[in-house]
C-alpha positions in Angstrom: 0.2 0.1 0.0 1.9 3.0 -1.2 1.7 6.1 1.2 -0.6 8.4 -0.1 -3.2 5.7 0.6 -2.2 5.3 4.0 -2.4 9.3 4.2 -5.5 9.9 2.7 -6.8 6.9 5.3 -5.4 8.8 8.4 -6.6 12.0 6.9 -10.2 10.7 6.4 -10.4 9.4 9.7 -9.1 12.0 11.6 -11.7 14.5 9.9 -14.5 11.5 11.0 -13.0 12.1 14.7 -13.6 15.5 14.1 -16.8 15.8 13.2 -18.3 13.3 15.3 -16.5 15.5 18.3 -18.3 18.5 16.8 -21.6 16.4 16.7 -21.5 15.4 20.5 -20.7 18.7 21.4 -23.5 20.7 19.8 -26.0 17.7 21.2 -24.9 18.2 24.4 -25.3 21.9 24.8 -28.5 21.8 22.7 -29.0 19.3 25.6 -28.1 21.1 28.4 -29.8 23.8 27.4 -33.0 21.9 26.7 -32.7 20.8 30.9 -35.3 22.1 33.0 -33.6 21.9 36.0 -29.7 22.5 36.5 -27.2 23.4 39.0 -25.8 27.4 38.8 -22.2 27.0 38.3 -21.2 30.0 40.3 -23.9 30.1 43.0 -22.4 32.7 45.0 -22.7 35.3 42.6 -26.1 34.2 41.7 -27.1 34.8 45.3 -25.5 37.7 45.5 -27.6 38.7 42.4 -30.4 37.7 44.3 -30.0 39.2 47.2 -29.5 42.6 45.8 -33.0 42.4 44.3 -35.7 44.1 45.7 -38.0 41.1 46.1 -41.2 40.8 48.0 -41.4 38.3 50.8 -44.5 35.9 50.6 -43.5 33.3 53.1 -41.6 33.6 56.2 -38.9 30.6 56.6 -35.7 29.3 56.1 -33.8 28.1 53.2 -35.0 30.8 50.5 -37.0 29.9 47.7 -37.0 32.7 44.6 -39.3 33.4 42.3 -38.5 35.5 39.3 -40.6 35.9 36.0 -42.8 38.9 34.4 -46.3 39.0 35.2 -47.6 37.0 31.9 -45.4 34.0 32.5 -46.9 30.4 32.2 -48.2 29.2 35.4 -46.9 31.9 38.0 -50.6 32.0 39.0 -50.3 28.8 40.4 -46.8 28.8 41.6 -48.1 32.3 43.9 -51.0 30.5 45.1 -51.3 27.2 45.6 -47.1 26.5 45.3 -46.0 28.7 48.6 -49.1 27.7 51.0 -47.1 24.2 50.0 -43.5 25.7 50.9 -45.0 27.5 53.5 -46.5 24.8 55.5 -42.5 23.4 54.5 -41.0 26.3 56.2 -39.4 27.6 53.1 -39.1 31.3 52.7 -40.4 32.3 49.3 -39.7 35.6 48.0 -41.2 37.1 44.2 -38.9 39.2 42.3 -41.1 40.5 39.2 -39.6 41.5 35.9 -40.6 44.0 32.8 -41.1 41.2 30.2 -40.4 43.9 27.0 -43.8 43.5 25.6 -46.3 44.7 28.2 -46.8 48.0 27.6 -46.4 51.0 29.8 -49.2 49.6 32.8 -46.6 46.5 33.0 -43.8 49.0 33.1 -45.1 51.1 35.5 -46.1 48.8 38.0 -42.6 46.9 37.5 -40.8 50.4 38.6 -43.4 50.7 41.4 -43.0 47.4 43.2 -39.3 47.9 43.0 -39.4 51.4 44.7 -42.0 50.4 47.2 -42.3 46.5 47.7 -46.1 47.4 48.4 -47.9 43.8 49.1 -51.4 45.7 48.4 -50.3 46.3 45.4 -49.1 43.3 44.1 -52.6 41.7 45.4 -54.3 44.1 42.9 -52.1 42.9 39.9 -53.0 39.1 40.9 -56.6 39.9 41.2 -57.2 40.0 37.2 -55.6 38.9 33.8 -52.0 40.2 32.8 -53.8 41.8 29.5 -56.4 43.3 31.4 -54.0 45.5 33.7 -54.5 49.1 33.0 -52.6 50.4 36.4 -54.8 52.9 37.4 -53.7 55.2 40.0 -49.8 54.2 39.7 -47.5 56.4 38.5 -45.9 56.1 34.5 -42.4 54.6 35.1 -41.1 58.0 32.3 -43.0 60.3 35.2 -39.1 61.0 36.4 -35.5 60.2 36.0 -35.8 57.6 39.1 -38.3 55.6 38.0 -36.7 55.3 34.3 -33.6 54.0 36.2 -35.7 51.6 38.1 -37.1 50.0 35.5 -33.8 49.9 33.7 -31.9 48.1 36.8 -35.1 45.7 36.6 -34.4 44.8 32.9 -30.8 44.3 33.6 -31.2 42.4 36.8 -33.7 39.7 34.4 -30.6 39.7 31.9 -28.4 39.0 34.4 -30.1 35.6 35.9 -30.9 34.5 32.7 -27.0 34.8 31.7 -26.4 33.1 34.8 -28.3 30.0 34.5 -28.8 29.3 30.7 -25.4 31.5 29.4 -27.9 33.8 27.4 -29.5 37.2 28.3 -32.6 37.0 25.5 -33.8 33.6 26.8 -37.7 33.9 27.8 -38.2 30.6 29.3 -40.3 32.6 32.4 -40.7 32.0 35.6 -37.3 31.1 36.5 -37.3 29.3 40.1 -34.0 29.4 42.5 -33.3 27.2 45.5 -31.2 25.2 47.5 -31.3 21.1 46.9 -30.8 18.3 49.7 -27.0 19.1 49.0 -26.8 22.8 49.6 -26.3 23.2 45.8 -28.2 26.5 43.9 -30.6 24.9 41.4 -32.3 26.5 39.6 -35.8 26.3 37.2 -36.9 27.6 33.6 -40.7 26.4 34.5 -42.0 27.4 31.4 -43.6 24.2 30.4 -45.5 22.0 32.7 -43.4 18.9 32.9 -40.4 21.5 33.9 -42.7 23.3 36.3 -43.4 19.0 37.9 -39.8 18.7 37.8 -39.1 21.6 40.1 -41.9 20.7 42.6 -40.7 16.8 43.0 -37.5 18.6 43.9 -38.9 21.0 46.0 -40.9 17.7 47.6 -44.3 20.2 47.5 -46.1 17.9 44.6 -47.2 15.4 47.6 -44.2 12.5 46.9 -43.2 12.8 50.4 -42.0 9.6 51.6 -44.3 9.7 54.8 -46.9 10.3 52.7 -46.3 7.1 50.9 -48.3 4.1 51.6 -45.9 1.4 50.1 -47.8 -2.1 49.7 -51.4 -3.7 50.7 -53.6 -2.8 53.3 -54.3 -5.6 56.3 -57.2 -7.8 55.9 -58.5 -6.1 59.4 -58.2 -2.9 57.9 -60.3 -3.1 54.7 -63.8 -1.7 55.4 -66.2 -4.9 54.7 -67.7 -5.7 50.9 -71.5 -5.9 50.3 -70.2 -9.0 48.3 -68.8 -10.6 50.7 -71.4 -13.5 51.0 -72.5 -13.1 47.6 -71.5 -16.9 46.8 -73.1 -17.9 49.9 -76.2 -20.2 50.0 -78.2 -20.4 52.9 -81.8 -20.2 51.8 -82.3 -16.4 52.3 -81.9 -15.1 49.3 -83.8 -11.9 48.7 -86.4 -13.1 45.6 -89.8 -13.0 45.4 -92.1 -15.6 47.1 -94.0 -16.6 44.1 -97.2 -18.9 44.8 -97.0 -22.7 44.3 -100.0 -24.5 42.5 -101.4 -27.3 44.9 -102.9 -29.4 41.8 -101.5 -29.0 37.9 -104.9 -29.4 36.8 -106.4 -26.7 38.9 -104.9 -22.7 39.0 -105.5 -21.9 42.6 -103.7 -18.3 43.7 -103.0 -17.6 47.7 -104.0 -14.6 48.5 -102.5 -11.8 51.2 -104.4 -13.3 54.2 -103.7 -17.0 53.2 -106.9 -17.7 52.1 -108.1 -19.5 48.6 -109.9 -17.8 46.5 -112.2 -19.3 43.6 -111.1 -22.0 40.6 -111.1 -20.2 37.5 -112.4 -22.4 34.5 -109.8 -22.7 31.6 -111.5 -20.8 28.5 -110.9 -23.5 26.2 -110.8 -27.3 27.8 -107.9 -29.2 26.1 -108.8 -32.5 24.5 -108.1 -35.7 26.5 -105.6 -38.3 25.5 -105.7 -42.5 25.3 -105.2 -43.6 29.2 -106.6 -39.9 30.9 -108.5 -40.0 33.7 -112.2 -38.5 32.5 -113.2 -36.3 35.4 -117.1 -36.9 36.7 -119.8 -34.6 34.9 -120.5 -31.6 36.4 -124.3 -31.3 38.2 -126.5 -30.0 35.7 -127.8 -27.0 36.6 -131.7 -26.0 37.1 -133.6 -25.6 34.1 -134.0 -21.5 33.7 -137.2 -20.3 34.4 -139.0 -19.3 31.3 -140.6 -15.6 31.3 -144.1 -15.2 30.1 -144.0 -12.8 26.4 -146.4 -9.5 26.4 -149.3 -10.5 24.2 -148.9 -8.3 20.9 -151.3 -4.9 20.5 -152.2 -4.2 17.0 -150.8 -0.9 16.1 -152.6 2.0 15.8 -154.2 3.6 12.5 -152.5 6.7 11.3 -155.2 9.4 10.2 -155.4 10.1 6.3 -153.6 13.6 5.0 -155.7 15.6 2.8 -155.1 15.3 -1.2 -152.2 17.6 -2.6 -153.6 20.2 -4.7 -151.8 20.6 -7.7 -151.3 24.5 -9.5 -150.9 23.3 -13.4 -151.9 27.1 -14.4 -148.4 28.7 -16.3 -147.5 31.3 -15.0 -148.0 34.9 -14.8 -145.5 37.6 -15.2 -145.5 40.4 -12.9 -144.0 44.2 -13.3 -141.6 43.5 -11.2 -140.5 40.2 -13.0 -140.5 42.4 -16.6 -138.4 45.3 -15.0 -135.3 43.0 -15.3 -135.8 42.8 -19.2 -135.6 46.4 -19.8 
């Protein structure tokens, strides 16, 4: 084999290894970007960034859980209501930091600037009492009303970009809301909970989805603990089945029914007697009844003669024209 062929094979193998390595790196990067949960590489810098934000405390406790999101983030209402209540039961502190989305308009920017400046939880409740697209921020000063509010709004936007850069490495990542907490290994974990699956994974990691070990029931319960079933004795035949008691005829040739008081009613004769077969016992003839008495008929009377009517007189003279009749022809 010549040196050129060997060199070509080595070059092709090296190029193939390079292409495969680049493909693996791209796939690993995409897979890492798609993971909803991840541990922050520089947890101290991220924690210092979260501490510097003017958050609103929704629940008192230890080991804080921070929620960062715009108002219209998917699933944010459930995190603020139901999940905060479960975290409060577990003794966790919950902090909320609202950032502008960039497309919420002047009402959203004015409210974010006011919350960053005053941390007014009453205003926060009013904002969450209606849908994000219906909020008009009546009574809230506009963000453009002063240079101070414009600076606060710019700080809120920079904070949102810095959080996304620390978690995903991209400032333009819009997978809100972001949940940050300390896990069991005391590592700073973060979730980009923009989907239902990611939110469920974060709830499982925070143990607020009902999957605690003390709440799980493994195996089957004892027979003594089970309630008695109404079908346990269904197959036992004790002669007391709940069926209606039907009357039994005492003679196959009769149709005797028993009434409610136990007395026998009169025998009902069949409508059409069945023919006798050879070998059947001929029943005794029934006694003849007394002849019916004849009722004497009334004598016929002659019809009364009808009175004769007078003879009918027919006028055979031709009709005479009257004056009124003649006037019809003129």
